[in-house]
Structures are given as C-alpha cells and as structure tokens.
N, C-alpha and C positions, 0 to 999 in steps of 0.2 A: 504494500500500500504506500502511496506517495504521501509526503508531508502535506498537511492542510495549508491552504492559503487563506488570506483574509476573505476572499470571495467565497470560498467553501464555507467558512464560518458564517458569513452573512446569509448565504442561501439556507443553511440549516437553521439558523436563528429565525428566519422569516417563517419557516414551516412549523416551528415548535408550538405555536399557538393552536394549531389544529389537533395536537396530540392529547391523549388522556394524561391525567396528572402524573402517573408513575412513569410513563414513557417520556413525558416532557422533562421530568426531573433528571432522568438518565441522560437524555440528550444534552441538557444544560450543563451537567457535570462534565461531560465529554468536551463540550465547547469551551468551558472554563479552562480545562487542561490544554486544549489547543491554543487558546489565546495566550496562556502563560508561556507555552513553548515558543510561540511566535514572537513573544517579547524579547527572546534571546537572539533573534535573527536580525542582523544589522540592515538587511535589505527590506525589512517590513516598515511600512509607514506607521510610525508610532501613534500619530494622531488618530488615524483610522482605527487602529487596534484598540485604543482607549475608548473611542466612540462605540465600538462593538462591545467592549466590556461593560460600558454603561447600559447599553441596550440589553445585554445579558442579565445584568442586575435587575432591570425593570421587568424582564420576563420572569425571573425568579420570584419577585414580589407578586406579580400577577398570578402565578401558579399557586403561591402560598395563600393569597387572598381568596382565590377561587375555591381552594380546598376548604378554607375556614367558612366561607359563605355556604358552600354545599353542606358542610357539617351542621351548621346552624339551621339551614333550611330543613334538613332531614329530621333534626330534633324537633323543630316546630311542627312538622307534619305528623310526627309520632309522639304525641305528648306523654304517652305511657312509657316511653323509652326512658331508661334511667339517665340518659344524657340530656334530656330535655330541661330547659331552664325553668 
C-alpha cells in the first residue's frame, strides 16, 4: 500500500459523515494517524495538513454529539429503561 497523501485524507474525511458511528470512529482514528505521519514529511503543505486536522477534530465532535443525542433520544423513547432521565 502506498503512503497516504493529503488528498487521500481529505477524500476519506469527506465520506466519514455517511458512516455509522463505530465505522466513523475507526476511520477517524486511521486518518489521525495518517495526518500525524504526514506531519513528518517535508514535502507536505503544513497549512493544508493542519486544516484537515481541524476538520478531523470537528468530525470527531460531530460523531460524539450524534452518539450522545441518539442515546438521549433512545432513553426518552423508552422511559422504563433504566437509563432514562
């Protein structure tokens, strides 16, 4: 397998929003590793790499918030569940 490029990372990051939570987390972890590895490459545009890292952080927050919202929604729909507020 070839080393990832910033374009590869950007493409995969764009598709992560369509994934289920568990798959999205897995992809995001891999993307974080790729971005860290690219940070050691002197030929990589550091500004673009940092912008992608910021987008990655935003996706992580979105997945976390989506998971929390769905958990709260499930508890609200099943008030007899022990996790219900």
